[in-house]
C-alpha positions as CSV (number, residue, x, y, z in Angstrom):
1,X,49.9,-12.1,88.1
2,X,51.5,-10.3,91.1
3,X,54.8,-12.2,90.7
4,X,55.2,-10.5,87.1
5,X,54.4,-7.2,88.3
6,X,57.0,-7.4,91.0
7,X,59.6,-8.1,88.4
8,X,59.4,-5.0,86.6
9,X,62.1,-2.8,87.4
10,X,60.8,0.2,89.8
11,X,62.4,2.7,87.2
12,X,60.3,1.8,84.2
13,X,57.2,3.6,84.7
14,X,59.3,6.9,85.4
15,X,61.3,6.0,82.4
16,X,58.0,6.0,80.3
17,X,56.5,9.2,81.9
18,X,59.6,11.0,81.3
19,X,60.2,10.1,77.6
20,X,56.4,10.3,76.9
21,X,56.2,14.1,78.1
22,X,58.4,15.7,75.6
23,X,56.4,17.3,72.7
24,X,57.6,16.2,69.2
25,X,60.0,19.0,68.0
26,X,60.0,20.1,64.6
27,X,63.4,19.5,62.6
28,X,65.3,22.5,62.0
29,X,65.5,23.1,58.2
30,X,69.1,24.1,57.0
31,X,67.7,27.3,55.4
32,X,66.6,28.3,58.8
33,X,70.1,28.6,60.4
34,X,72.4,31.4,59.8
35,X,75.9,30.5,58.6
36,X,78.0,29.0,61.3
37,X,81.0,31.3,60.1
38,X,79.3,34.3,58.5
39,X,82.9,35.5,57.4
40,X,84.5,32.5,56.2
41,X,86.4,34.1,53.3
42,X,88.9,36.8,52.6
43,X,87.1,39.6,51.1
44,X,89.9,42.3,50.9
45,X,91.6,42.1,47.7
46,X,94.9,43.2,49.2
47,X,94.8,40.8,51.8
48,X,94.0,37.9,49.3
49,X,97.0,39.0,47.1
50,X,99.3,39.1,50.1
51,X,98.1,35.8,51.2
52,X,98.7,34.1,47.8
53,X,102.0,35.7,47.3
54,X,103.1,34.5,51.0
55,X,101.9,31.1,50.1
56,X,104.1,31.1,46.9
57,X,107.1,32.3,49.0
58,X,106.5,29.8,51.9
59,X,106.2,26.6,49.6
60,X,109.2,27.6,47.8
61,X,111.5,27.6,51.0
62,X,113.5,24.4,50.9
63,X,116.5,22.7,52.5
64,X,118.1,21.0,49.8
65,X,115.2,19.2,48.1
66,X,113.1,19.2,51.1
67,X,110.3,21.9,51.9
68,X,110.4,23.9,54.8
69,X,106.8,24.4,54.9
70,X,104.5,22.1,53.6
71,X,101.2,24.4,53.6
72,X,99.8,27.9,54.4
73,X,96.6,28.7,55.5
74,X,95.1,32.2,55.6
75,X,91.9,33.1,57.8
76,X,89.8,36.0,57.5
77,X,90.6,39.1,59.6
78,X,89.5,38.8,63.2
79,X,89.7,40.6,66.6
80,X,92.5,39.0,68.6
81,X,93.4,39.6,72.3
82,X,96.9,40.5,72.8
83,X,98.7,40.6,75.9
84,X,99.3,44.1,77.1
85,X,101.1,44.2,80.5
86,X,100.3,42.1,83.5
87,X,96.7,40.8,83.5
88,X,95.4,43.1,80.7
89,X,94.8,42.5,77.2
90,X,94.3,44.6,74.0
91,X,92.2,44.0,71.2
92,X,93.3,44.2,67.6
93,X,91.9,43.5,64.2
94,X,94.7,40.9,62.8
95,X,95.2,38.9,59.9
96,X,95.8,35.2,61.0
97,X,98.1,33.3,58.9
98,X,99.3,29.7,59.6
99,X,102.4,28.1,58.3
100,X,102.5,24.2,58.6
101,X,106.2,22.8,58.7
102,X,107.3,20.3,56.1
103,X,110.2,17.7,56.2
104,X,112.8,20.2,55.6
105,X,112.1,22.2,59.0
106,X,113.7,19.4,61.1
107,X,116.7,19.5,59.1
108,X,117.4,23.3,60.3
109,X,119.3,24.2,63.5
110,X,117.5,25.9,66.1
111,X,119.1,29.0,65.1
112,X,118.1,28.5,61.5
113,X,114.5,27.8,62.4
114,X,114.4,31.1,64.4
115,X,115.9,33.1,61.3
116,X,113.2,31.5,59.0
117,X,110.2,32.2,61.3
118,X,111.4,35.8,61.5
119,X,111.8,35.9,57.8
120,X,108.5,34.6,57.3
121,X,106.8,37.2,59.4
122,X,109.2,40.0,57.6
123,X,107.9,38.6,54.2
124,X,104.2,39.0,55.1
125,X,104.8,42.4,56.6
126,X,106.3,43.5,53.1
127,X,103.8,41.8,51.3
128,X,101.0,43.7,53.2
129,X,102.8,46.9,53.0
130,X,100.9,49.9,54.6
131,X,97.8,48.0,55.0
132,X,96.1,48.9,58.2
133,X,95.6,45.1,59.3
134,X,98.6,43.6,60.8
135,X,99.4,39.8,60.6
136,X,99.5,37.1,63.3
137,X,101.7,34.2,62.0
138,X,101.4,30.8,63.7
139,X,103.9,28.2,62.9
140,X,102.9,24.7,63.8
141,X,103.8,21.2,63.0
142,X,101.6,18.9,60.8
143,X,100.3,17.2,64.1
144,X,99.0,20.8,65.2
145,X,101.6,21.4,67.9
146,X,102.2,25.1,67.9
147,X,105.9,26.3,67.3
148,X,105.3,29.9,67.5
149,X,102.7,32.7,67.6
150,X,104.2,35.8,66.2
151,X,102.4,39.3,66.4
152,X,105.8,41.3,66.1
153,X,109.5,40.6,66.0
154,X,110.9,41.2,69.5
155,X,114.3,43.0,70.0
156,X,115.6,40.0,71.8
157,X,114.1,36.8,72.8
158,X,113.0,33.8,70.8
159,X,110.1,33.5,68.6
160,X,109.5,29.8,68.7
161,X,108.5,27.6,71.7
162,X,110.7,25.0,72.9
163,X,113.9,26.3,71.5
164,X,117.0,26.4,73.9
């Protein structure tokens, strides 16, 4: 009897005490939870129309028979922190759009990729017209690698990462 008692691991009583002390929790009902993303859709009709027209424009861009972009995603407007000088940021309400590159993207030279990115930003700006919310355009590969994040067209410099 004593021998059996000595073979019990010393931590077993502590484990039993710890697991037995937690009160039973009531399951959370789905109806009790607020929505995870309360603004998960675009409610502004002008933005919705611009997003649809921009998607059509982007999906019609081709190199030969290969599409330059395979998909476009438009997200609801959000507050975005933009760099504003050294160590400071400015919060702006922006309209985020994501272009996913297609098979034709790799066929473009780096200069043509830059030109295409600038044309895409110019096109969404044209479609939004005088809307007070400005776009933020992100270009990424199908694997999620970010190629560029465009809030405005620079006077000089590159729009895309990793370009020479």
